C-alpha positions, 0 to 999 in steps of 0.5 A: 246252063248258066245265065248272067245276074242283071242288077241295078248298081245304085240299089246294091246293099241298100234296104227298104228300097221299095215302097211295096210289092207293086213298086218293086214290080215296076222297078223290075219292069224298068230293067226289062224295057227290051221285052215291052210289047213283045211275046214274053210271058210273066209267071208269078209264084203265088202268093207274094210274087203275084202283086210284083209280077202284075205290076211288072206285066202291066208295065211291059204290056205282057200277059200274066199267069201263074206258076204254082210252087210251095216251099217244103217247110222245116218242122219248127217254122212257117217260113224256112224250107228245105225244098219245094213242090211244083204245080206238076207234082215234082219235088226239089230238095235241098240235101244240104239242109236235110243233112244240116238239120238231121231231118228224118225220112218221116219229117221229110215225108210229112212236110212234103205231103203238106206242101203237096196239098197246099200246091193242089189246092192252089192250082184248083183255086187259081187255075181250075182246068186251065192248061199252062200257056204255051211257052216254046219259043218265047221269054218266060219270066219266073217272078217272086217277091224275093230270093231267100233259099231259092227252093221255090224258084228252082222247083218252078224253073225245073217244072217249067223246063218240062213244060217246054220253056226254052228261055227262062228268066228269073225276076226278083226284086231282091236277093243275096249275092251268092244266091243270085249267082247260084240261081243264075246257073239254073236260068238263062238270066236273072234280073234282080234290082236289089242285090245285097251282100253280107252274112244275113239276109231277109226278103222283108228288109228290102220293103217299106211295107211288108205283109203276107199276101192272102189267097183272096188278094191273089184272086182279086189281082187275077180277076182284075186282069181276066186271068181267072 
């Protein structure tokens, strides 16, 4: 399945285009006016995707919920990953990264279990016993604060397909050009306001204000919208 990449040409190859994540969500919403007041569903990947998705959902008057996914981190970093674990326990691995970094089976297993524990804890904290919302027959937007390796979004898309989603759209404020094209093949469409080319890419470079979103902030956003 292959989808199109929808972007804002005036933001192409620019940096620091969003004031913060909430502003980025509003810019994404401006690209999605046809879905306003419809039957769509906005699913945020916590933690960083939540303020983006909340602003987007508010602007479009669509319900907000979560798709809990966590990166499987490389042993020597707290940022870069080589795969991801989704809310249903499924695992997506980037074999090219595993080969490139010569990761051992023991390293892979340890990092995967750590990600699995994080996902389990976040599902318990943010979803409790609430089932996933009905997704069949409606557009479902999977939202994060940016696309880097794409591991979390790929894992999330696959898990949502298994949950019955039959129209999946990715919405991210910023992404590398090649990464956006590759991920669009996994979705029905990909919306990205700020597509950037070049050899190097960092999600944070799209934002004037950038910080790690805490789980407490996620809870506050969800409670304000009566999701929790």
